C-alpha positions in Angstrom: 1.3 -17.1 12.9 2.2 -15.2 16.4 5.8 -16.4 15.8 6.3 -14.5 12.2 10.0 -13.4 11.5 10.9 -10.1 10.9 11.9 -11.4 7.1 8.2 -13.2 7.0 6.7 -9.6 8.5 8.1 -8.2 5.8 6.8 -9.8 3.3 3.4 -9.5 4.7 3.4 -6.1 4.9 4.9 -5.8 1.1 1.8 -8.2 0.1 -0.3 -5.7 2.3 1.2 -2.4 0.5 0.6 -4.2 -2.7 -3.1 -4.7 -1.8 -3.7 -1.3 -1.1 -2.4 -0.2 -4.0 -5.4 -2.3 -5.5 -8.3 -1.1 -3.2 -7.3 2.4 -3.6 -7.3 2.3 -7.7 -10.2 0.2 -7.2 -12.0 2.8 -5.5 -12.3 4.5 -8.9 -14.8 1.2 -10.3 -17.2 2.1 -7.6 -18.5 5.0 -8.7 -18.8 6.1 -5.1 -19.7 3.0 -3.8 -22.6 2.9 -6.3 -21.7 -0.3 -7.8 -22.8 -3.4 -6.1 -19.6 -5.9 -6.9 -16.3 -3.3 -7.3 -17.4 -2.0 -3.7 -17.4 -5.8 -2.7 -14.2 -6.0 -4.1 -12.6 -3.0 -2.8 -13.8 -3.9 0.9 -12.8 -7.7 0.8 -8.9 -6.5 -0.6 -8.9 -3.3 1.9 -9.3 -5.7 4.9 -7.5 -8.3 3.8 -4.4 -5.3 3.0 -5.5 -3.8 6.7 -5.0 -7.3 8.3 -1.1 -8.0 6.7 -0.7 -5.3 8.1 -1.6 -6.0 11.4 0.1 -9.4 11.2 3.4 -7.7 10.1 2.9 -5.2 13.4 3.4 -8.2 15.4 7.0 -7.9 14.5 7.7 -4.4 13.4 7.6 -1.0 15.0 3.7 0.4 14.5 5.0 3.6 13.1 7.8 1.9 10.6 5.5 -0.5 9.3 2.4 2.3 9.2 4.6 4.6 7.3 6.2 1.7 4.9 2.6 0.6 3.8 1.4 4.0 3.3 4.2 5.0 1.3 4.1 1.9 -0.9 0.0 2.3 -1.3 0.5 6.1 -2.1 3.3 5.5 -5.0 1.8 2.2 -6.1 -1.5 4.2 -6.5 -0.2 7.3 -8.3 2.0 4.3 -10.5 -1.4 2.5 -11.2 -3.5 5.9 -12.1 -0.4 6.7 -14.7 -0.5 3.3 -16.4 -4.1 2.4 -16.0 -6.2 5.4 -15.7 -4.4 8.1 -18.2 -3.1 10.5 -15.3 0.0 12.9 -15.4 3.3 11.4 -15.8 4.6 15.0 -15.3 8.4 15.0 -13.9 7.2 16.9 -10.8 4.4 14.1 -9.7 7.1 11.3 -10.7 9.7 13.4 -8.7 7.2 13.3 -5.7 6.5 9.7 -6.1 10.3 9.2 -5.9 10.5 11.2 -2.4 7.9 8.6 -1.0 9.9 5.9 -2.5 13.2 7.5 -0.5 11.3 7.6 2.7 10.3 4.5 2.5 13.7 2.7 1.8 14.7 5.1 4.9 12.5 3.8 7.1 13.2 -0.2 6.2 17.1 1.0 6.6 17.0 2.5 9.9 14.5 -0.2 11.3 15.8 -1.8 14.3 
């Protein structure tokens, strides 16, 4: 996989970010890592997310890739919390998610 295209690297980064949402939201199910199988699942998905991030960084600038990965994870985890866990969907929270997404989109558009 050393000769990934930039497009493939962006695709891997997107998947890595979505997996970050899965493991971050899944942390709630581990009960502080006191439940074995949810903890194992979270650790496996987190490792896979990090691995894909590392692969994407072969072609993408490290700062951009990391910021996009964190942005996808942060915004996605807030949305997962709202949809799956009944967390607040106040206009202020949604506005902040919009700001995160605007930053991610800006980094993608400005990436060279």
